[in-house]
C-alpha angles and dihedrals in degrees: 000000000000119000092251093055100044107126128241116232130220121180117186117188125192115204116235094343112165123236096252101032095106129061096246087061098044102276130139096218112115104257107147095155092056090045090054091046090054093047090054096042142019129296114212116210096175097055117132134192135175117285095254142032112266097037088055092049091050090052091047094054098037104037090225141084120301091236089061095041096053105266102093082146132005113280090234089061096043091047091065093063105013093168090072092060102032113134092000109137111232093027099081093120093234137067097283129218093245088085131061106235119225095240090049092053093046092044090055089050099055103275125137105226125205134171137183123177143030119001106176091172102098140355102213132072092250090055097037124107097267090057091052100054110287111129094195122030141175099178141176106202107197127071101253141011147160110292091220093045091247106147108151092157090065094058105030103056124096090220117058123239117275111282093236088062101040106030106176093323145331107244135049136181113197105314099339138080120253121216105246096182120111109285091020132110100306112094116253092231092054118154111168102229095043096040094049089051091047091056095045090053090045091055091049090049093049095057114127121235091263092048090052088059088059123078112247137225111207121187119194111178109174124205089217137131089020115112138298086074106222134154139149113281094237090062095041089053090062087070099040109141094001094116101036092117091063141236097301091058091045090051091053092050093047092050091050090051092047090054092047091052092050093243095121128023119262092239095051116143106217123215116254118271111278107237104170093195096311127135116260112257093242090057096052118103114248095257092054091048089053092050090049095048090048089056088054090049090055091047090053090051091053091053090046090055092049087059093047091054093046084057089055091054091049093050091050094051092044089053092051092045093242102106101090093049092051122101102218125199122185116184146147119240096225142335125304116297113243105157125134105238105183095110098042111124113237103169131007105288094002123100126198091258092051091047092051092047091051102041112016141063113217098175112140090248091056101042111127095024124119092262097049124091116194141144129194106232137222101305095060089042089054089056088056097047098043133158084029126084123244134000142249113332091029120105088217115107090265089066101041108024106093142168118263127176124189125196120182117138096193091057104034117068113239092239091056097051113117092028128138122223123195092192113137111253136159139213088249088070096067095077096051090043092054093045089049093052091046093049090240123140121220107252092242119215099342128053130165090348097308137097113256136186124249121248122263095196126089135224119262095206095112092045094050090050091050108021094155095052107099091197091067107093129174097201123044105246092215105045115010110103123202119182142183132199140157122166093335098317099121148166140169130199134196116172110318094337122098132180117201135194122191116177118212133312090027093048146345096285094246134105116266129195130214140172096219094192090062097029110031091164091060089229102139115058109209098184093111096038093048105036094157092053090045090054091047092052092049088054089051090051090052089053090051091047092054097041095048098046098242123165129195100263098153099082092048090047092052092049091050093047092051092047088050090056096248115165092211134026094233 
């Protein structure tokens, strides 16, 4: 491509957004900007990520597997028993320097690179965004935080937060630390989704004349709608009463809408509701139902505000004349989050439940405010992932099958805009796709004086040019192997076949087999009916295991957890 026609790039990541939470994917939440984006672009219904946040982000920015890029498991997990992972390549807990990061590559090829939002790929300045190729950064380094920047537990405890959460700090601007303490550098009117958008637009506005002549790469990874669920009351009130009939009814409505939109087949057999030890909605007393539905109302408001702020970015780029030459990606980083978090350790000697009791007010009247701290649980998450099985952190489709919308008028024929493609794709493909569109070659085995790994992802150019042509495939259905693993939770896929391993308590601790094209809910295990195919898939998993540098960490993790007195492995 000529210099004048090189595309801009904008990647927007929602944090723990469910597959059907937005209107383009069958949801009832008010998301007109995403709807318009889908109508002008392509909706992917075969897009896959890792099963949790930071591994996905490492794959997004490296184009390769998380075990190669440094996030073979989440740093928060590895930090509990670091001796298990010590000196294990690919388990550094940050985006390692054995990969060439997307912003580094683009920066070296004439792009102006800006980021505002959640990093989750390193907690030190030498692993922060500015060190990995972003010229301008307003960054939050950990994996989760209060959306109003209200964190009394971080500054009121005698013992400091665990190092694997804090690092040397929480906030960075460009290459320096920001003071995150009350009265410090973070604005008093902070709300994550709005403030991250504010800073991204500020960096685009502040470009010099010479920088405006460059194409840009803008990265906007929100922390919403990750817990704690918090949103302004005026937006929450839009959804008051909308979920009073509970998660089962929402799931039924979402499935009906998905079928009507042609996203899932009419005869789909959905996976059972994921309960994770919770009480069925119908058996809850009325006050508990109201608390639960209010949490879902706040979640909906958070998604609504993501859409509002995407609209702000669009308006800005339309005003500057850059919108139609911008390759836009909107995606979620994994499936909906449905864990029960009461026992999660936050500070030494302080559990989540103790922290909430000490510092927060979770009365129904206060839910969603800066000093509340709630999440919505597995049943609402199941409504968002249906018809798929499981949730975030599972290698079932419910954990790794995510929404992804692409808009790029120069590369998508007008007649194909608004189309839906079920083609299997992965988050690793975004880097090679962007390099392809920019006319930039991956540096190969050496980059900035260091040895780096090749990409495992593949360019989407042919798919975007022909999204309605079922013969266009990104991955060879006979030989291309894609795998997933984190602390023993594993899967491998070749074509439509997928083998799956869920250790207890998530599963039975045995390999399962599914044809996900025929059984997207992963309801019918074919491992006994198709023993030859099961054996073939296990061989493929072994290939993935060897190529990606995995090691068997699960048994050691279980032993450590039991010795530590844990009542459950996860």
